[in-house]
matplotlib code that plots the C-alpha trace (Angstrom):
import matplotlib.pyplot as plt

x = [13.9, 17.0, 19.4, 22.8, 24.8, 28.1, 27.9, 30.5, 28.6, 25.7, 21.7, 19.6, 16.3, 12.8, 11.2, 7.2, 6.3, 2.7, -0.3, -3.4, -6.5, -6.6, -10.1, -9.7, -11.4, -11.6, -9.0, -11.4, -12.0, -15.1, -17.4, -21.2, -21.1, -21.3, -17.3, -16.6, -13.8, -14.8, -13.3, -13.4, -15.8, -18.4, -20.5, -19.6, -21.7, -24.7, -24.6, -26.7, -27.7, -27.8, -26.1, -25.1, -22.5, -22.3, -20.2, -17.7, -16.9, -16.3, -14.1, -12.5, -11.5, -10.4, -6.7, -7.0, -7.3, -5.0, -2.3, -2.7, -4.6, -3.5, -0.2, -2.4, -5.4, -5.2, -6.2, -10.0, -10.0, -10.7, -7.8, -3.8, -0.9, -1.0, -4.2, -8.1, -10.1, -12.4, -15.8, -15.9, -15.4, -17.9, -16.4, -17.5, -20.6, -21.8, -20.4, -23.0, -21.0, -17.9, -19.1, -17.1, -14.6, -13.5, -12.3, -10.0, -8.4, -7.8, -7.2, -5.5, -4.8, -1.6, -1.6, -2.1, 0.9, -1.7, -0.6, -2.8, -3.7, -5.0, -6.4, -8.9, -12.5, -13.3, -10.5, -11.4, -15.2, -13.8, -11.8, -15.2, -17.1, -14.5, -15.1, -18.9, -19.2, -16.3, -18.5, -21.6, -19.8, -18.5, -22.1, -23.5, -20.6, -21.6, -19.8, -17.1, -14.1, -10.8, -8.6, -6.7, -6.7, -3.3, -5.4, -6.8, -3.3, -2.4, -4.2, -1.4, 0.4, 4.4, 5.7, 3.0, 4.1, 7.9, 6.4, 5.1, 8.0, 10.5, 8.3, 5.2, 5.4, 8.7, 10.0, 13.5, 13.9, 15.0, 14.9, 16.8, 16.1, 19.3, 20.0, 17.9, 14.8, 17.4, 15.6, 12.8, 10.1, 11.9, 12.1, 8.4, 5.5, 1.8, 0.2, 3.5, 4.7, 2.0, 2.1, 5.7, 5.1, 2.3, 3.6, 7.1, 7.8, 10.9, 13.4, 15.5, 13.1, 12.9, 16.7, 17.4, 14.7, 16.0, 20.0, 18.7, 16.3, 16.8, 15.1, 15.2, 13.7, 13.2, 13.9, 11.6, 14.5, 14.3, 17.5, 17.2, 19.3, 19.3, 21.1, 19.8, 17.0, 17.7, 14.6, 10.5, 7.5, 4.9, 6.7, 10.2, 11.9, 15.9, 18.6, 22.5, 24.3, 27.2, 29.4, 27.7, 25.8, 22.7, 20.7, 16.6, 13.7, 9.9, 7.7, 5.5, 8.3, 9.5, 8.8, 10.6, 10.4, 11.2, 12.5, 12.0, 12.0, 9.1, 7.0, 6.9, 5.3, 2.3, 1.8, 1.6, -1.1, -3.5, -2.4, -2.5, -5.3, -6.0, -4.5, -1.4, -1.1, -1.5, 0.7, 3.6, 3.0, 3.4, 6.4, 7.9, 7.4, 9.8, 12.4, 13.4]
y = [-11.8, -11.0, -7.9, -8.1, -4.9, -4.6, -1.4, -0.3, 1.7, 1.9, 1.5, 3.8, 1.9, 3.3, 0.2, 0.5, 0.3, -0.4, -0.4, 2.5, 2.5, 6.3, 7.4, 10.9, 13.6, 17.2, 19.5, 21.6, 24.6, 26.2, 24.5, 23.3, 20.1, 17.0, 16.6, 19.8, 19.3, 18.3, 19.2, 16.7, 19.3, 18.8, 15.7, 13.0, 13.0, 11.2, 7.5, 7.8, 4.4, 2.3, -1.2, -3.8, -6.7, -10.2, -10.0, -12.3, -10.2, -7.5, -9.6, -10.3, -6.9, -5.8, -7.4, -6.9, -3.2, -2.4, -4.5, -3.1, 0.6, 1.3, 3.3, 5.8, 6.3, 4.1, 0.8, 2.2, 4.0, 7.7, 8.6, 9.2, 11.4, 10.9, 9.6, 11.1, 10.2, 7.4, 7.5, 11.4, 10.8, 11.7, 8.7, 6.5, 8.3, 8.2, 4.3, 1.6, -2.1, -0.8, 1.3, 4.2, 2.7, 0.1, 1.9, 4.2, 1.5, -0.3, 3.0, 4.4, 8.4, 8.7, 12.8, 11.8, 9.1, 6.0, 3.7, 1.0, -1.7, -5.3, -7.1, -10.0, -9.0, -10.8, -8.7, -5.5, -6.4, -6.9, -4.2, -2.0, -4.1, -2.8, 0.7, 1.1, -0.4, 1.9, 4.8, 3.1, 3.2, 6.4, 7.8, 6.4, 8.4, 11.2, 14.3, 14.4, 13.3, 12.4, 12.8, 10.8, 11.0, 9.5, 7.4, 5.9, 4.6, 3.6, 0.1, -2.1, -4.7, -3.9, -7.8, -9.1, -7.1, -7.9, -11.4, -10.8, -8.5, -11.8, -14.1, -14.5, -11.0, -11.9, -8.4, -8.9, -10.7, -7.1, -4.8, -4.8, -2.7, -1.7, -0.8, 0.6, 1.0, 2.4, 5.6, 5.3, 6.1, 9.5, 10.2, 9.4, 9.3, 8.4, 8.4, 9.1, 6.0, 4.1, 5.3, 4.7, 1.5, 0.4, 2.5, 2.8, 5.3, 7.8, 8.5, 6.5, 3.2, 3.7, 4.0, 0.6, -1.6, -0.6, -1.2, -4.8, -6.0, -9.1, -10.9, -14.5, -14.8, -18.2, -18.4, -20.7, -23.0, -23.6, -21.7, -19.7, -16.5, -14.5, -10.5, -7.4, -5.9, -3.2, -2.5, -3.6, -2.4, -4.3, -4.8, -5.1, -7.3, -6.3, -7.4, -6.6, -10.5, -10.8, -10.2, -6.7, -7.5, -6.1, -8.3, -7.9, -9.7, -9.0, -9.5, -12.0, -14.1, -15.3, -16.1, -14.0, -13.6, -10.3, -10.1, -6.8, -5.2, -2.7, -5.9, -7.4, -4.5, -4.5, -7.9, -7.3, -5.0, -8.2, -10.4, -7.9, -7.8, -4.8, -6.0, -7.2, -3.6, -2.0, -4.4, -4.2, -0.1, -0.6, -2.4, 0.5, 2.9, 1.7, 1.6, 5.2]
z = [-26.1, -23.4, -23.2, -21.6, -21.2, -19.2, -16.5, -14.8, -12.3, -10.0, -11.9, -10.7, -9.7, -9.5, -7.6, -7.6, -4.0, -3.8, -6.1, -5.3, -6.2, -6.9, -6.8, -6.6, -6.2, -7.9, -6.0, -3.9, -5.8, -6.5, -8.2, -8.7, -9.6, -7.9, -8.2, -6.4, -3.5, 0.0, 2.7, 6.3, 8.0, 4.8, 4.8, 2.3, -0.5, -0.6, -2.1, -5.6, -6.1, -2.4, -2.9, -0.4, -1.0, 0.4, 3.9, 2.4, -0.5, 1.7, 3.8, 0.4, -0.1, 2.9, 3.3, -1.1, -0.6, 2.6, 0.5, -2.5, -2.0, 1.2, 1.0, -0.5, 1.1, 4.5, 5.1, 6.1, 2.5, 5.0, 3.3, 3.5, 3.0, -0.8, -1.8, -0.8, 1.5, -0.7, 1.8, 0.5, -3.1, -5.6, -7.9, -4.8, -4.3, -7.9, -8.7, -9.5, -8.4, -9.9, -13.2, -12.1, -9.7, -12.2, -15.0, -12.8, -11.6, -15.2, -17.1, -14.4, -14.2, -15.3, -14.5, -10.8, -10.8, -11.3, -13.8, -15.5, -13.5, -15.2, -11.8, -12.3, -12.3, -9.0, -6.5, -7.9, -7.2, -3.8, -3.6, -4.8, -2.2, 0.7, -0.6, -0.7, 2.8, 4.3, 2.7, 4.3, 7.9, 7.1, 6.5, 9.7, 11.3, 13.7, 12.9, 10.9, 13.2, 11.0, 13.5, 16.0, 19.5, 21.3, 23.5, 20.7, 20.4, 23.7, 24.4, 23.0, 25.5, 24.8, 25.7, 23.5, 20.5, 21.7, 21.0, 17.6, 16.4, 17.0, 15.6, 13.9, 12.6, 11.3, 11.7, 13.4, 10.5, 9.0, 11.7, 15.0, 18.5, 18.5, 14.8, 12.8, 15.3, 18.5, 19.3, 16.9, 19.8, 20.5, 16.7, 16.1, 18.5, 18.5, 15.2, 12.9, 14.8, 13.4, 10.1, 9.5, 11.3, 8.1, 5.4, 5.3, 2.8, 3.9, 1.1, 3.4, 3.9, 0.4, -0.6, 1.8, 0.2, -3.1, -2.3, -1.3, -3.7, -5.2, -8.1, -9.1, -12.8, -14.5, -17.9, -20.4, -20.8, -16.9, -16.2, -13.3, -13.0, -9.7, -8.7, -7.7, -8.8, -11.2, -13.3, -13.3, -14.8, -16.2, -19.7, -18.2, -15.4, -14.7, -12.5, -12.5, -11.8, -9.6, -12.2, -12.9, -16.1, -16.4, -17.8, -18.5, -20.2, -21.1, -18.5, -20.0, -21.3, -17.8, -14.3, -11.5, -8.0, -5.9, -2.5, -1.6, 2.1, 1.4, 0.1, 3.7, 5.4, 2.2, 2.9, 6.5, 6.0, 5.2, 8.2, 11.2, 13.4, 15.3, 18.2, 16.6, 15.4, 18.9, 20.4, 18.3, 18.4, 22.2, 22.3, 19.4, 21.8, 24.4, 21.9, 23.1]

ax = plt.figure().add_subplot(projection="3d")
ax.plot(x, y, z, "-o")
ax.set_aspect("equal")
plt.show()
């Protein structure tokens, strides 16, 4: 069934930008159970059941985690602005091959803003393997440093970054050093600039991406309908066509492809090498 509605004004859209595995810790309030909150100065909770995973499964989980979960939890699972450090999570520590993490992913945590996700078992298993390996590495660290030394970010080659920006990275398709990125290094420095590059999620970023997001829907008949993305969730896909008509379909009954500016950043997380990231950062630092 398709719904078609004529609208005269713009449609306000809320577009999910990334899927995050919200394996959250209990808030740091006084408690005596294993679920008590932990700070960066405390040692990570010990793994209840030691376990190992094939290197190829861990590596398969790395780009999956970066693209699906990194927006909240950081690409190394050590925490981000909106998601906890999974290497210090009691859920991770008590997990046995996905028996704790898997249900959280599949059922979600609505109270924490995480919907349920129906990911293939193999992808969940790979994400679980990656998270456990990151916890293993965190457990081996001496001390509990969770900050970044500015010197750590100054290893890139600006000229190599410029070539990647204009070439293989595809950044120039949406961004311009004399346009939206003019003066970016004056406004943001160091880690904040790197975070903005990897996880653009400011109000301006979201508004710009939302205004330019498009979708092409292929109906069971083979007809293709294209327009500005108006709404999307796991049940519904909707667009506003060139005539101003609002058209929606059950997501399970059609095929569709969304072109969203921020999706390119999410996709890029799984493609960057460490050199690529530091080189592009070095190039952005020249845009003053």
